[in-house]
C-alpha positions in Angstrom: -17.2 -0.7 13.3 -17.8 -3.4 10.8 -14.9 -5.8 10.1 -14.1 -6.4 6.4 -14.8 -9.8 5.0 -12.0 -11.5 3.1 -13.2 -12.1 -0.4 -10.1 -11.7 -2.6 -6.4 -12.1 -2.7 -5.1 -9.0 -0.9 -1.9 -7.3 0.0 -2.6 -5.2 3.1 -0.2 -2.3 3.6 -0.6 -0.8 7.1 0.8 2.7 7.8 0.8 5.3 10.4 -0.9 8.7 9.8 2.4 10.6 9.7 3.4 8.7 6.5 0.4 10.3 4.7 1.7 13.8 5.5 4.7 13.8 3.1 2.9 12.2 0.2 0.0 14.0 -1.4 -2.5 11.1 -1.6 -3.2 7.7 -0.1 -2.4 6.2 -3.4 1.1 7.7 -3.4 1.6 6.6 0.2 0.6 3.0 -0.5 2.4 2.5 -3.8 6.0 3.3 -3.1 9.0 1.8 -1.3 7.9 -1.2 0.6 10.1 -4.2 1.5 8.0 -6.9 0.0 8.1 -10.0 -2.1 7.2 -8.6 -5.5 6.3 -12.1 -6.9 3.9 -12.7 -4.1 2.5 -9.2 -4.2 1.8 -9.5 -7.9 -0.6 -12.4 -7.1 -2.9 -10.1 -5.1 -6.1 -8.9 -6.7 -6.1 -5.7 -4.6 -3.8 -3.7 -2.5 -5.5 -2.3 0.7 -4.1 0.9 2.2 -4.9 0.8 5.9 -4.4 3.5 8.6 -4.9 2.5 12.3 -6.2 -0.9 11.1 -9.0 0.7 9.0 -9.0 0.3 5.3 -8.8 3.8 3.7 -8.4 2.8 0.1 -8.3 -0.1 -2.4 -6.0 -0.2 -5.4 -5.1 -2.4 -8.3 -1.4 -2.9 -8.9 -0.8 -3.1 -12.6 3.0 -3.4 -12.4 5.5 -3.9 -9.5 8.9 -2.3 -9.9 12.0 -1.5 -7.8 11.6 1.8 -5.9 14.3 3.7 -7.9 14.3 7.3 -9.0 14.1 6.0 -12.6 10.9 4.1 -12.0 9.4 6.7 -9.7 10.8 10.1 -10.7 7.8 11.9 -9.2 8.9 10.9 -5.7 12.0 13.2 -5.9 11.9 15.6 -3.0 11.9 19.2 -4.2 13.6 20.3 -1.0 16.3 17.7 -1.5 16.1 16.5 2.1 19.1 14.4 2.9 17.1 12.3 5.4 14.5 11.3 2.7 15.5 8.2 0.7 14.6 8.8 -3.0 16.3 5.8 -4.3 15.3 2.5 -2.7 16.4 -0.3 -5.0 16.0 -2.8 -2.1 12.2 -2.0 -2.0 9.3 -2.1 -4.4 6.4 0.1 -5.5 3.7 -0.2 -8.1 1.9 1.6 -10.8 -1.8 1.1 -10.7 -5.1 2.7 -10.1 -8.1 2.8 -7.6 -10.3 -0.3 -7.6 -13.8 0.0 -8.9 -16.5 1.5 -6.8 -18.1 -1.9 -6.0 -14.8 -3.2 -4.6 -14.2 0.0 -2.7 -17.6 -0.5 -1.0 -16.5 -4.0 0.2 -13.4 -2.7 2.0 -13.1 1.1 2.6 -14.0 2.2 6.1 -13.9 -1.3 7.5 -11.7 -2.7 10.3 -9.1 -5.3 9.5 -10.0 -8.7 11.0 -8.4 -9.5 14.4 -5.9 -11.8 12.8 -4.5 -9.0 10.6 -4.3 -6.3 13.2 -1.4 -5.4 15.5 2.1 -6.5 15.4 5.1 -4.8 13.8 4.6 -6.1 10.3 3.2 -3.5 7.9 2.7 -5.9 5.0 0.2 -8.7 5.1 -0.4 -11.2 2.3 -3.9 -12.6 2.4 -4.5 -15.7 0.2 -1.6 -14.8 -2.1 
């Protein structure tokens, strides 16, 4: 598999496949409730959503906000599961959109470089 070539300031968010199950789309999985430095994240040109070290989607974060129910009301759980944290003011999420097709082609389906794989850290800041 081809490794992606670093070309932009990127925030890489790595997740496990089980995270995708509870959220309807990759965009919703990537955009909400991460323990990050919002100032540093806002410098990224793109947010890459990666599963098993493969880029699955590229997004543009228009605005970073605290992961509260007020900022993200659509993340309320209809089953009101007590084990699911709906209000995470210590974490951040973003409003944004998918990157243009040309940017998607650069990253989607490609493997993270060796230096960005492995480890326990789910968040990687690249050139930002």
